[in-house]
C-alpha positions as CSV (number, residue, x, y, z in Angstrom):
1,M,0.0,0.0,0.0
2,R,1.4,3.4,-1.0
3,L,0.7,6.6,0.9
4,S,0.0,9.7,-1.0
5,G,2.4,12.7,-0.7
6,S,0.1,14.8,1.4
7,V,-0.6,12.0,3.9
8,C,3.1,11.4,4.2
9,C,3.9,15.1,4.8
10,A,1.1,15.3,7.3
11,S,2.4,12.3,9.2
12,I,5.9,13.8,9.3
13,F,4.5,17.1,10.5
14,A,2.5,15.5,13.3
15,V,5.5,13.5,14.5
16,S,7.7,16.6,14.5
17,A,5.1,18.6,16.4
18,L,4.9,15.9,19.1
19,V,8.7,15.7,19.4
20,L,9.0,19.5,19.8
21,A,6.1,19.6,22.3
22,A,7.8,16.9,24.4
23,C,11.1,18.7,24.7
24,S,10.0,22.3,25.5
25,P,13.1,24.1,26.7
26,I,13.3,25.8,30.1
27,P,14.5,29.4,30.3
28,Y,18.3,29.8,30.6
29,S,20.6,32.5,31.9
30,V,22.5,35.0,29.7
31,A,24.2,38.3,30.4
32,A,22.0,41.2,31.4
33,P,21.8,44.2,29.2
34,I,24.8,46.6,29.6
35,A,22.5,49.5,30.5
36,V,21.1,47.6,33.4
37,Q,24.5,46.5,34.6
38,R,25.8,50.1,34.5
39,Q,22.8,51.4,36.3
40,L,23.4,48.9,39.1
41,E,27.1,49.8,39.3
42,R,26.2,53.5,39.7
43,E,23.7,52.6,42.4
44,L,26.1,50.4,44.3
45,G,29.1,52.8,44.0
46,E,32.7,51.8,44.0
47,P,34.1,49.0,46.1
48,A,35.6,49.9,49.5
49,P,39.3,50.5,49.5
50,G,41.3,47.3,49.9
51,L,38.5,45.0,48.6
52,S,39.1,43.0,45.4
53,E,36.4,43.0,42.7
54,Q,35.2,39.5,43.9
55,E,34.7,40.9,47.5
56,K,32.7,43.9,46.3
57,P,29.4,43.8,48.1
58,S,26.5,43.4,45.7
59,P,23.1,43.4,47.4
60,N,21.4,43.9,44.0
61,R,22.3,42.0,40.9
62,A,20.8,41.7,37.4
63,I,19.9,38.4,35.8
64,S,18.5,37.8,32.4
65,L,16.8,34.7,31.1
66,C,16.2,33.6,27.5
67,Y,12.8,32.1,26.9
68,S,10.3,31.3,24.2
69,R,6.8,32.9,24.2
70,T,5.7,29.7,22.5
71,F,7.0,27.2,25.0
72,N,7.3,29.1,28.3
73,T,4.7,30.8,30.4
74,P,5.4,34.0,32.3
75,E,5.0,32.1,35.5
76,E,7.7,29.6,34.5
77,V,10.1,32.5,33.6
78,L,9.4,34.2,36.9
79,S,9.8,30.9,38.8
80,E,13.2,30.4,37.2
81,A,14.3,33.9,38.1
82,K,13.3,33.4,41.7
83,L,15.3,30.2,41.8
84,M,18.4,32.0,40.4
85,C,18.0,34.9,42.8
86,G,17.7,32.7,45.9
87,T,16.2,34.5,48.9
88,G,15.0,38.0,48.5
89,Q,12.8,39.7,46.0
90,V,12.7,39.6,42.2
91,K,11.7,42.6,40.1
92,L,11.1,42.5,36.4
93,V,13.0,45.3,34.7
94,G,12.0,44.6,31.1
95,T,11.9,42.2,28.2
96,D,13.3,42.4,24.7
97,I,13.7,40.2,21.6
98,F,15.9,42.2,19.3
99,W,19.8,41.9,19.4
100,T,19.8,39.6,22.4
101,P,22.4,36.8,23.0
102,C,19.5,34.3,23.0
103,S,19.1,31.4,20.6
104,L,16.6,31.3,17.8
105,Q,14.6,28.7,19.7
106,Q,14.2,31.0,22.7
107,P,14.6,34.5,21.3
108,A,13.0,36.6,24.1
109,R,15.0,37.9,27.0
110,A,13.6,38.9,30.4
111,T,15.8,40.9,32.8
112,F,15.2,40.9,36.5
113,I,16.8,42.7,39.5
114,C,17.4,40.5,42.6
115,T,17.3,42.5,45.8
116,P,18.2,41.2,49.3
117,E,15.5,39.9,51.6
118,Q,14.1,42.7,53.8
119,R,13.8,41.7,57.5
120,A,10.5,42.4,59.3
121,G,10.5,45.9,60.8
122,E,13.6,46.9,58.9
123,A,13.4,50.1,56.8
124,P,14.5,49.8,53.2
125,S,18.1,51.0,52.7
126,V,18.5,54.1,50.5
127,Q,21.8,54.4,48.6
């Protein structure tokens, strides 16, 4: 029995769709935009005298995640950001899809700021 060309193509398409759906990628970390990194450096100021660059205190840090609007939900991206930040709060700074270091499969980039956890009764620090 011979299959017609359209049935064969439809079968290949269906199998490909199932394979792609089964391996939906999770968001992954990339470098944050330079503008966000520079803004954090200005807010944090220079390291104290005698401290190396690795010892520089950084209560706030920027992280960026590549994701696909097709495969990943906003909740999944936020959950991954919270996992990467550890304790503390996560604030979305922005998203972009042009000129990012992300792959073609996950072209969108979400950038977050991780801030330290605020203790109960403690006033937020102003820098």
